[in-house]
mmCIF file as Biopython writes it, N, C-alpha, C and O atoms, coordinates in Angstrom:
data_model
#
loop_
_atom_site.group_PDB
_atom_site.id
_atom_site.type_symbol
_atom_site.label_atom_id
_atom_site.label_alt_id
_atom_site.label_comp_id
_atom_site.label_asym_id
_atom_site.label_entity_id
_atom_site.label_seq_id
_atom_site.pdbx_PDB_ins_code
_atom_site.Cartn_x
_atom_site.Cartn_y
_atom_site.Cartn_z
_atom_site.occupancy
_atom_site.B_iso_or_equiv
_atom_site.auth_seq_id
_atom_site.auth_asym_id
_atom_site.pdbx_PDB_model_num
ATOM 1   N N  . MET A ? 1  ? 0.852   -1.179 0.000   1.0 0.0 1  A 1 
ATOM 2   C CA . MET A ? 1  ? 0.000   0.000  0.000   1.0 0.0 1  A 1 
ATOM 3   C C  . MET A ? 1  ? 0.896   1.240  0.000   1.0 0.0 1  A 1 
ATOM 4   O O  . MET A ? 1  ? 1.934   1.258  0.662   1.0 0.0 1  A 1 
ATOM 5   N N  . THR A ? 2  ? 0.499   2.264  -0.734  1.0 0.0 2  A 1 
ATOM 6   C CA . THR A ? 2  ? 1.354   3.437  -0.882  1.0 0.0 2  A 1 
ATOM 7   C C  . THR A ? 2  ? 1.032   4.559  0.092   1.0 0.0 2  A 1 
ATOM 8   O O  . THR A ? 2  ? 1.750   5.558  0.133   1.0 0.0 2  A 1 
ATOM 9   N N  . SER A ? 3  ? -0.015  4.421  0.864   1.0 0.0 3  A 1 
ATOM 10  C CA . SER A ? 3  ? -0.266  5.413  1.909   1.0 0.0 3  A 1 
ATOM 11  C C  . SER A ? 3  ? -0.265  4.690  3.245   1.0 0.0 3  A 1 
ATOM 12  O O  . SER A ? 3  ? -0.614  3.513  3.339   1.0 0.0 3  A 1 
ATOM 13  N N  . SER A ? 4  ? 0.123   5.402  4.246   1.0 0.0 4  A 1 
ATOM 14  C CA . SER A ? 4  ? 0.172   4.782  5.568   1.0 0.0 4  A 1 
ATOM 15  C C  . SER A ? 4  ? 0.004   5.830  6.638   1.0 0.0 4  A 1 
ATOM 16  O O  . SER A ? 4  ? 0.251   7.017  6.423   1.0 0.0 4  A 1 
ATOM 17  N N  . GLU A ? 5  ? -0.420  5.369  7.789   1.0 0.0 5  A 1 
ATOM 18  C CA . GLU A ? 5  ? -0.495  6.258  8.940   1.0 0.0 5  A 1 
ATOM 19  C C  . GLU A ? 5  ? 0.897   6.369  9.528   1.0 0.0 5  A 1 
ATOM 20  O O  . GLU A ? 5  ? 1.569   5.358  9.730   1.0 0.0 5  A 1 
ATOM 21  N N  . ARG A ? 6  ? 1.322   7.550  9.798   1.0 0.0 6  A 1 
ATOM 22  C CA . ARG A ? 6  ? 2.610   7.803  10.429  1.0 0.0 6  A 1 
ATOM 23  C C  . ARG A ? 6  ? 2.389   8.789  11.550  1.0 0.0 6  A 1 
ATOM 24  O O  . ARG A ? 6  ? 1.381   9.497  11.563  1.0 0.0 6  A 1 
ATOM 25  N N  . PRO A ? 7  ? 3.310   8.849  12.487  1.0 0.0 7  A 1 
ATOM 26  C CA . PRO A ? 7  ? 3.183   9.875  13.519  1.0 0.0 7  A 1 
ATOM 27  C C  . PRO A ? 7  ? 3.068   11.244 12.863  1.0 0.0 7  A 1 
ATOM 28  O O  . PRO A ? 7  ? 3.894   11.592 12.019  1.0 0.0 7  A 1 
ATOM 29  N N  . GLY A ? 8  ? 2.087   12.006 13.225  1.0 0.0 8  A 1 
ATOM 30  C CA . GLY A ? 8  ? 1.903   13.318 12.632  1.0 0.0 8  A 1 
ATOM 31  C C  . GLY A ? 8  ? 0.900   13.325 11.508  1.0 0.0 8  A 1 
ATOM 32  O O  . GLY A ? 8  ? 0.576   14.395 10.994  1.0 0.0 8  A 1 
ATOM 33  N N  . GLY A ? 9  ? 0.387   12.163 11.096  1.0 0.0 9  A 1 
ATOM 34  C CA . GLY A ? 9  ? -0.661  12.191 10.092  1.0 0.0 9  A 1 
ATOM 35  C C  . GLY A ? 9  ? -0.515  11.200 8.967   1.0 0.0 9  A 1 
ATOM 36  O O  . GLY A ? 9  ? 0.253   10.240 9.041   1.0 0.0 9  A 1 
ATOM 37  N N  . VAL A ? 10 ? -1.262  11.456 7.943   1.0 0.0 10 A 1 
ATOM 38  C CA . VAL A ? 10 ? -1.339  10.596 6.768   1.0 0.0 10 A 1 
ATOM 39  C C  . VAL A ? 10 ? -0.204  10.941 5.820   1.0 0.0 10 A 1 
ATOM 40  O O  . VAL A ? 10 ? 0.160   12.108 5.673   1.0 0.0 10 A 1 
ATOM 41  N N  . TYR A ? 11 ? 0.352   9.925  5.180   1.0 0.0 11 A 1 
ATOM 42  C CA . TYR A ? 11 ? 1.427   10.128 4.215   1.0 0.0 11 A 1 
ATOM 43  C C  . TYR A ? 11 ? 1.055   9.439  2.909   1.0 0.0 11 A 1 
ATOM 44  O O  . TYR A ? 11 ? 0.698   8.261  2.902   1.0 0.0 11 A 1 
ATOM 45  N N  . TYR A ? 12 ? 1.139   10.173 1.807   1.0 0.0 12 A 1 
ATOM 46  C CA . TYR A ? 12 ? 0.962   9.608  0.477   1.0 0.0 12 A 1 
ATOM 47  C C  . TYR A ? 12 ? 2.297   9.692  -0.236  1.0 0.0 12 A 1 
ATOM 48  O O  . TYR A ? 12 ? 2.907   10.758 -0.313  1.0 0.0 12 A 1 
ATOM 49  N N  . GLU A ? 13 ? 2.740   8.577  -0.750  1.0 0.0 13 A 1 
ATOM 50  C CA . GLU A ? 13 ? 4.034   8.521  -1.430  1.0 0.0 13 A 1 
ATOM 51  C C  . GLU A ? 13 ? 4.079   9.449  -2.635  1.0 0.0 13 A 1 
ATOM 52  O O  . GLU A ? 13 ? 5.104   10.067 -2.922  1.0 0.0 13 A 1 
ATOM 53  N N  . ASN A ? 14 ? 2.950   9.538  -3.338  1.0 0.0 14 A 1 
ATOM 54  C CA . ASN A ? 14 ? 2.879   10.390 -4.525  1.0 0.0 14 A 1 
ATOM 55  C C  . ASN A ? 14 ? 1.410   10.723 -4.796  1.0 0.0 14 A 1 
ATOM 56  O O  . ASN A ? 14 ? 0.517   10.268 -4.081  1.0 0.0 14 A 1 
ATOM 57  N N  . CYS A ? 15 ? 1.178   11.516 -5.828  1.0 0.0 15 A 1 
ATOM 58  C CA . CYS A ? 15 ? -0.189  11.935 -6.135  1.0 0.0 15 A 1 
ATOM 59  C C  . CYS A ? 15 ? -1.051  10.780 -6.613  1.0 0.0 15 A 1 
ATOM 60  O O  . CYS A ? 15 ? -2.255  10.774 -6.359  1.0 0.0 15 A 1 
ATOM 61  N N  . ASP A ? 16 ? -0.472  9.804  -7.298  1.0 0.0 16 A 1 
ATOM 62  C CA . ASP A ? 16 ? -1.260  8.637  -7.701  1.0 0.0 16 A 1 
ATOM 63  C C  . ASP A ? 16 ? -1.843  7.949  -6.474  1.0 0.0 16 A 1 
ATOM 64  O O  . ASP A ? 16 ? -3.001  7.533  -6.481  1.0 0.0 16 A 1 
ATOM 65  N N  . ALA A ? 17 ? -1.042  7.831  -5.424  1.0 0.0 17 A 1 
ATOM 66  C CA . ALA A ? 17 ? -1.511  7.214  -4.185  1.0 0.0 17 A 1 
ATOM 67  C C  . ALA A ? 17 ? -2.601  8.054  -3.530  1.0 0.0 17 A 1 
ATOM 68  O O  . ALA A ? 17 ? -3.578  7.512  -3.014  1.0 0.0 17 A 1 
ATOM 69  N N  . ALA A ? 18 ? -2.441  9.362  -3.550  1.0 0.0 18 A 1 
ATOM 70  C CA . ALA A ? 18 ? -3.454  10.247 -2.971  1.0 0.0 18 A 1 
ATOM 71  C C  . ALA A ? 18 ? -4.763  10.159 -3.751  1.0 0.0 18 A 1 
ATOM 72  O O  . ALA A ? 18 ? -5.837  10.112 -3.152  1.0 0.0 18 A 1 
ATOM 73  N N  . TRP A ? 19 ? -4.683  10.137 -5.068  1.0 0.0 19 A 1 
ATOM 74  C CA . TRP A ? 19 ? -5.888  9.998  -5.889  1.0 0.0 19 A 1 
ATOM 75  C C  . TRP A ? 19 ? -6.552  8.650  -5.645  1.0 0.0 19 A 1 
ATOM 76  O O  . TRP A ? 19 ? -7.775  8.578  -5.523  1.0 0.0 19 A 1 
ATOM 77  N N  . ALA A ? 20 ? -5.763  7.582  -5.572  1.0 0.0 20 A 1 
ATOM 78  C CA . ALA A ? 20 ? -6.311  6.242  -5.348  1.0 0.0 20 A 1 
ATOM 79  C C  . ALA A ? 20 ? -7.043  6.152  -4.013  1.0 0.0 20 A 1 
ATOM 80  O O  . ALA A ? 20 ? -8.017  5.411  -3.884  1.0 0.0 20 A 1 
ATOM 81  N N  . ALA A ? 21 ? -6.576  6.904  -3.026  1.0 0.0 21 A 1 
ATOM 82  C CA . ALA A ? 21 ? -7.200  6.904  -1.701  1.0 0.0 21 A 1 
ATOM 83  C C  . ALA A ? 21 ? -8.392  7.862  -1.624  1.0 0.0 21 A 1 
ATOM 84  O O  . ALA A ? 21 ? -9.082  7.921  -0.606  1.0 0.0 21 A 1 
ATOM 85  N N  . GLY A ? 22 ? -8.627  8.608  -2.702  1.0 0.0 22 A 1 
ATOM 86  C CA . GLY A ? 22 ? -9.730  9.570  -2.702  1.0 0.0 22 A 1 
ATOM 87  C C  . GLY A ? 22 ? -9.421  10.839 -1.949  1.0 0.0 22 A 1 
ATOM 88  O O  . GLY A ? 22 ? -10.334 11.573 -1.572  1.0 0.0 22 A 1 
ATOM 89  N N  . ALA A ? 23 ? -8.140  11.115 -1.722  1.0 0.0 23 A 1 
ATOM 90  C CA . ALA A ? 23 ? -7.739  12.271 -0.931  1.0 0.0 23 A 1 
ATOM 91  C C  . ALA A ? 23 ? -7.330  13.481 -1.767  1.0 0.0 23 A 1 
ATOM 92  O O  . ALA A ? 23 ? -7.201  14.581 -1.230  1.0 0.0 23 A 1 
ATOM 93  N N  . ALA A ? 24 ? -7.129  13.303 -3.042  1.0 0.0 24 A 1 
ATOM 94  C CA . ALA A ? 24 ? -6.639  14.389 -3.888  1.0 0.0 24 A 1 
ATOM 95  C C  . ALA A ? 24 ? -7.800  15.076 -4.594  1.0 0.0 24 A 1 
ATOM 96  O O  . ALA A ? 24 ? -8.819  14.444 -4.872  1.0 0.0 24 A 1 
ATOM 97  N N  . PRO A ? 25 ? -7.652  16.362 -4.885  1.0 0.0 25 A 1 
ATOM 98  C CA . PRO A ? 25 ? -6.562  17.246 -4.490  1.0 0.0 25 A 1 
ATOM 99  C C  . PRO A ? 25 ? -6.628  17.595 -3.007  1.0 0.0 25 A 1 
ATOM 100 O O  . PRO A ? 25 ? -7.680  17.476 -2.378  1.0 0.0 25 A 1 
ATOM 101 N N  . MET A ? 26 ? -5.495  18.026 -2.454  1.0 0.0 26 A 1 
ATOM 102 C CA . MET A ? 26 ? -5.391  18.338 -1.030  1.0 0.0 26 A 1 
ATOM 103 C C  . MET A ? 26 ? -4.967  19.789 -0.837  1.0 0.0 26 A 1 
ATOM 104 O O  . MET A ? 26 ? -4.052  20.280 -1.497  1.0 0.0 26 A 1 
ATOM 105 N N  . GLU A ? 27 ? -5.644  20.453 0.071   1.0 0.0 27 A 1 
ATOM 106 C CA . GLU A ? 27 ? -5.261  21.814 0.454   1.0 0.0 27 A 1 
ATOM 107 C C  . GLU A ? 27 ? -4.168  21.741 1.513   1.0 0.0 27 A 1 
ATOM 108 O O  . GLU A ? 27 ? -3.995  20.709 2.161   1.0 0.0 27 A 1 
ATOM 109 N N  . SER A ? 28 ? -3.443  22.821 1.685   1.0 0.0 28 A 1 
ATOM 110 C CA . SER A ? 28 ? -2.291  22.834 2.593   1.0 0.0 28 A 1 
ATOM 111 C C  . SER A ? 28 ? -2.646  22.520 4.045   1.0 0.0 28 A 1 
ATOM 112 O O  . SER A ? 28 ? -1.771  22.118 4.812   1.0 0.0 28 A 1 
ATOM 113 N N  . ASP A ? 29 ? -3.897  22.692 4.436   1.0 0.0 29 A 1 
ATOM 114 C CA . ASP A ? 29 ? -4.288  22.409 5.820   1.0 0.0 29 A 1 
ATOM 115 C C  . ASP A ? 29 ? -4.907  21.026 5.998   1.0 0.0 29 A 1 
ATOM 116 O O  . ASP A ? 29 ? -5.423  20.715 7.072   1.0 0.0 29 A 1 
ATOM 117 N N  . GLU A ? 30 ? -4.863  20.191 4.957   1.0 0.0 30 A 1 
ATOM 118 C CA . GLU A ? 30 ? -5.464  18.868 5.023   1.0 0.0 30 A 1 
ATOM 119 C C  . GLU A ? 30 ? -4.417  17.783 5.275   1.0 0.0 30 A 1 
ATOM 120 O O  . GLU A ? 30 ? -3.259  17.921 4.883   1.0 0.0 30 A 1 
ATOM 121 N N  . PRO A ? 31 ? -4.845  16.692 5.942   1.0 0.0 31 A 1 
ATOM 122 C CA . PRO A ? 31 ? -3.916  15.581 6.172   1.0 0.0 31 A 1 
ATOM 123 C C  . PRO A ? 31 ? -3.369  15.041 4.855   1.0 0.0 31 A 1 
ATOM 124 O O  . PRO A ? 31 ? -4.105  14.905 3.878   1.0 0.0 31 A 1 
ATOM 125 N N  . GLY A ? 32 ? -2.099  14.741 4.835   1.0 0.0 32 A 1 
ATOM 126 C CA . GLY A ? 32 ? -1.465  14.184 3.651   1.0 0.0 32 A 1 
ATOM 127 C C  . GLY A ? 32 ? -0.787  15.202 2.762   1.0 0.0 32 A 1 
ATOM 128 O O  . GLY A ? 32 ? 0.043   14.844 1.926   1.0 0.0 32 A 1 
ATOM 129 N N  . TYR A ? 33 ? -1.136  16.484 2.935   1.0 0.0 33 A 1 
ATOM 130 C CA . TYR A ? 33 ? -0.498  17.523 2.115   1.0 0.0 33 A 1 
ATOM 131 C C  . TYR A ? 33 ? 0.968   17.637 2.484   1.0 0.0 33 A 1 
ATOM 132 O O  . TYR A ? 33 ? 1.332   17.622 3.660   1.0 0.0 33 A 1 
ATOM 133 N N  . ARG A ? 34 ? 1.799   17.751 1.471   1.0 0.0 34 A 1 
ATOM 134 C CA . ARG A ? 34 ? 3.196   18.142 1.672   1.0 0.0 34 A 1 
ATOM 135 C C  . ARG A ? 34 ? 3.655   18.877 0.428   1.0 0.0 34 A 1 
ATOM 136 O O  . ARG A ? 34 ? 3.182   18.615 -0.678  1.0 0.0 34 A 1 
ATOM 137 N N  . GLY A ? 35 ? 4.567   19.781 0.621   1.0 0.0 35 A 1 
ATOM 138 C CA . GLY A ? 35 ? 5.020   20.656 -0.453  1.0 0.0 35 A 1 
ATOM 139 C C  . GLY A ? 35 ? 5.550   19.929 -1.677  1.0 0.0 35 A 1 
ATOM 140 O O  . GLY A ? 35 ? 5.432   20.429 -2.796  1.0 0.0 35 A 1 
ATOM 141 N N  . GLU A ? 36 ? 6.133   18.754 -1.474  1.0 0.0 36 A 1 
ATOM 142 C CA . GLU A ? 36 ? 6.682   17.998 -2.602  1.0 0.0 36 A 1 
ATOM 143 C C  . GLU A ? 36 ? 5.597   17.581 -3.591  1.0 0.0 36 A 1 
ATOM 144 O O  . GLU A ? 36 ? 5.895   17.312 -4.755  1.0 0.0 36 A 1 
ATOM 145 N N  . LEU A ? 37 ? 4.350   17.525 -3.145  1.0 0.0 37 A 1 
ATOM 146 C CA . LEU A ? 37 ? 3.249   17.132 -4.016  1.0 0.0 37 A 1 
ATOM 147 C C  . LEU A ? 37 ? 2.547   18.324 -4.662  1.0 0.0 37 A 1 
ATOM 148 O O  . LEU A ? 37 ? 1.638   18.145 -5.473  1.0 0.0 37 A 1 
ATOM 149 N N  . ASP A ? 38 ? 2.960   19.527 -4.312  1.0 0.0 38 A 1 
ATOM 150 C CA . ASP A ? 38 ? 2.353   20.762 -4.821  1.0 0.0 38 A 1 
ATOM 151 C C  . ASP A ? 38 ? 3.251   21.345 -5.909  1.0 0.0 38 A 1 
ATOM 152 O O  . ASP A ? 38 ? 4.152   22.134 -5.625  1.0 0.0 38 A 1 
ATOM 153 N N  . ARG A ? 39 ? 3.001   20.956 -7.138  1.0 0.0 39 A 1 
ATOM 154 C CA . ARG A ? 39 ? 3.884   21.338 -8.252  1.0 0.0 39 A 1 
ATOM 155 C C  . ARG A ? 39 ? 4.037   22.840 -8.421  1.0 0.0 39 A 1 
ATOM 156 O O  . ARG A ? 39 ? 5.149   23.328 -8.622  1.0 0.0 39 A 1 
ATOM 157 N N  . ASP A ? 40 ? 2.928   23.587 -8.343  1.0 0.0 40 A 1 
ATOM 158 C CA . ASP A ? 40 ? 3.007   25.025 -8.592  1.0 0.0 40 A 1 
ATOM 159 C C  . ASP A ? 40 ? 3.045   25.862 -7.314  1.0 0.0 40 A 1 
ATOM 160 O O  . ASP A ? 40 ? 2.980   27.090 -7.363  1.0 0.0 40 A 1 
ATOM 161 N N  . LYS A ? 41 ? 3.152   25.181 -6.166  1.0 0.0 41 A 1 
ATOM 162 C CA . LYS A ? 41 ? 3.321   25.842 -4.863  1.0 0.0 41 A 1 
ATOM 163 C C  . LYS A ? 41 ? 2.214   26.856 -4.567  1.0 0.0 41 A 1 
ATOM 164 O O  . LYS A ? 41 ? 2.470   27.931 -4.025  1.0 0.0 41 A 1 
ATOM 165 N N  . ASP A ? 42 ? 0.969   26.495 -4.935  1.0 0.0 42 A 1 
ATOM 166 C CA . ASP A ? 42 ? -0.153  27.395 -4.681  1.0 0.0 42 A 1 
ATOM 167 C C  . ASP A ? 42 ? -0.996  26.991 -3.476  1.0 0.0 42 A 1 
ATOM 168 O O  . ASP A ? 42 ? -2.031  27.601 -3.209  1.0 0.0 42 A 1 
ATOM 169 N N  . GLY A ? 43 ? -0.555  25.964 -2.746  1.0 0.0 43 A 1 
ATOM 170 C CA . GLY A ? 43 ? -1.286  25.523 -1.566  1.0 0.0 43 A 1 
ATOM 171 C C  . GLY A ? 43 ? -2.256  24.385 -1.821  1.0 0.0 43 A 1 
ATOM 172 O O  . GLY A ? 43 ? -2.966  23.952 -0.913  1.0 0.0 43 A 1 
ATOM 173 N N  . THR A ? 44 ? -2.287  23.893 -3.069  1.0 0.0 44 A 1 
ATOM 174 C CA . THR A ? 44 ? -3.129  22.746 -3.411  1.0 0.0 44 A 1 
ATOM 175 C C  . THR A ? 44 ? -2.241  21.692 -4.057  1.0 0.0 44 A 1 
ATOM 176 O O  . THR A ? 44 ? -1.634  21.933 -5.101  1.0 0.0 44 A 1 
ATOM 177 N N  . ALA A ? 45 ? -2.171  20.530 -3.432  1.0 0.0 45 A 1 
ATOM 178 C CA . ALA A ? 45 ? -1.336  19.441 -3.950  1.0 0.0 45 A 1 
ATOM 179 C C  . ALA A ? 45 ? -2.171  18.473 -4.774  1.0 0.0 45 A 1 
ATOM 180 O O  . ALA A ? 45 ? -3.365  18.299 -4.533  1.0 0.0 45 A 1 
ATOM 181 N N  . CYS A ? 46 ? -1.533  17.857 -5.735  1.0 0.0 46 A 1 
ATOM 182 C CA . CYS A ? 46 ? -2.143  16.811 -6.569  1.0 0.0 46 A 1 
ATOM 183 C C  . CYS A ? 46 ? -3.366  17.315 -7.324  1.0 0.0 46 A 1 
ATOM 184 O O  . CYS A ? 46 ? -4.396  16.643 -7.386  1.0 0.0 46 A 1 
ATOM 185 N N  . GLU A ? 47 ? -3.237  18.502 -7.895  1.0 0.0 47 A 1 
ATOM 186 C CA . GLU A ? 47 ? -4.314  19.036 -8.709  1.0 0.0 47 A 1 
ATOM 187 C C  . GLU A ? 47 ? -4.444  18.222 -9.992  1.0 0.0 47 A 1 
ATOM 188 O O  . GLU A ? 47 ? -3.446  17.717 -10.506 1.0 0.0 47 A 1 
ATOM 189 N N  . PRO A ? 48 ? -5.667  18.090 -10.517 1.0 0.0 48 A 1 
ATOM 190 C CA . PRO A ? 48 ? -5.811  17.376 -11.780 1.0 0.0 48 A 1 
ATOM 191 C C  . PRO A ? 48 ? -5.092  18.124 -12.906 1.0 0.0 48 A 1 
ATOM 192 O O  . PRO A ? 48 ? -4.984  19.350 -12.866 1.0 0.0 48 A 1 
ATOM 193 N N  . ASP A ? 49 ? -4.613  17.408 -13.886 1.0 0.0 49 A 1 
ATOM 194 C CA . ASP A ? 49 ? -3.960  18.046 -15.024 1.0 0.0 49 A 1 
ATOM 195 C C  . ASP A ? 49 ? -4.930  18.989 -15.713 1.0 0.0 49 A 1 
ATOM 196 O O  . ASP A ? 49 ? -6.129  18.723 -15.803 1.0 0.0 49 A 1 
ATOM 197 N N  . GLY A ? 50 ? -4.390  20.087 -16.193 1.0 0.0 50 A 1 
ATOM 198 C CA . GLY A ? 50 ? -5.216  21.050 -16.890 1.0 0.0 50 A 1 
ATOM 199 C C  . GLY A ? 50 ? -5.825  22.108 -15.993 1.0 0.0 50 A 1 
ATOM 200 O O  . GLY A ? 50 ? -6.576  22.963 -16.463 1.0 0.0 50 A 1 
ATOM 201 N N  . SER A ? 51 ? -5.507  22.061 -14.696 1.0 0.0 51 A 1 
ATOM 202 C CA . SER A ? 51 ? -6.040  23.071 -13.773 1.0 0.0 51 A 1 
ATOM 203 C C  . SER A ? 51 ? -5.009  24.131 -13.507 1.0 0.0 51 A 1 
ATOM 204 O O  . SER A ? 51 ? -5.269  25.070 -12.754 1.0 0.0 51 A 1 
#
């Protein structure tokens, strides 16, 4: 499984994992968000292509 519970919250290895879990897109204040998943650094990670 590509997502797991870790101390401090939910972790998604990548955006595919976040989408598969139904968690994407994620805002910066939501569990699982991390800057590495936010391509354009606008506070929303794993945005659908074309947005």
